[in-house]
C-alpha positions, 0 to 999 in steps of 0.5 A: 489463482486469479491472474492479476492485472497490475498497472503502476503510475508513479506520482505525487510530491514523493513519487509514490508507486500507486498500483491499479490492481484488478483480475485479468479482463475484470471490470472491477479494480482496486487502487493501492496507495493513491498518492499519484494524481488521479488524472494519471491513475484514471488512464491505467483504471480505463473504463472498470470501477474502483471498487476500494483503496487499499492503504499500506499505511497512513502517510500522506504521500500514500493517500494524497489523491484518496479522497477523489476515488472515495467520492467515486464510491470506493471503499477505504481500508486501512490497519487498525493501528494507522487509522488515526493517521487519516484524520491527524496532519501531524500523524499523517505528516502532511503538515511537512508539505504545508498541507492538512490532509484529513481523510474520512474514516476508513471503512474497513479497519484491518488486522493481520491475516484478514483477506480483502475481497474486492473486484474479484481479487483476494488479497491477504493482509500482512501486518508488517509494522516497522515504518508505521505502527500499522503498516501492511503488505497485501499478498496475492499468491506470489505477488506482494504489494509491500507499501513502505516496509520492502524496497529494492535493496531497502526498506522504509524509513525509521526516524518518523513518528511510530517508526521502530527498528525492532518491528522493521527487523521482524517484518523484513524477517517475516517476508524473507520467509515467503516464496523465493520467486515472490515479486514485491511491488513496492511503495517507491522505486522499482520492484523487487524479488524476495530471493535478491532480498534474502542476502539482506535481511534473511 
């Protein structure tokens, strides 16, 4: 199993956790949910090449600065059910902050069970709808990037367009089946552990 170099940068108008992830000592990395300002994220990237931008879902705060990395040659990944949000300010909610965020079409449309192979990583795609129809988590061994599906002691909002309580319950129940010592790195707030959350959702 590849040892992960995980660097978290929090930024943007809604304090999104952007993750720069690569193999220890590797020359490449990926950026998960580029909602933090590029100047902050560049320090975490260092001299590595950003090979891909991975979105956990299609809300503006998680992809506000994606274009910066795409312009440098990164590929864009999103689940197929959130693909329309890339090009729709109403679906990605950027109109809420008086912005019209429109991104290019994704290079790769993800589905359940896909494996993202970038920068020497292999990240398994878990489709976890509830916050949005195309919400996903990315898993590598006992590391989970959970977006707005799972937070420390909480979960993503259900009252936004595309939110669904039944889907969220199913997604959280599924995540609780992961190994107890799996560490979840969420889209907002502090990291958590599946063992800590089982009392809430199992």
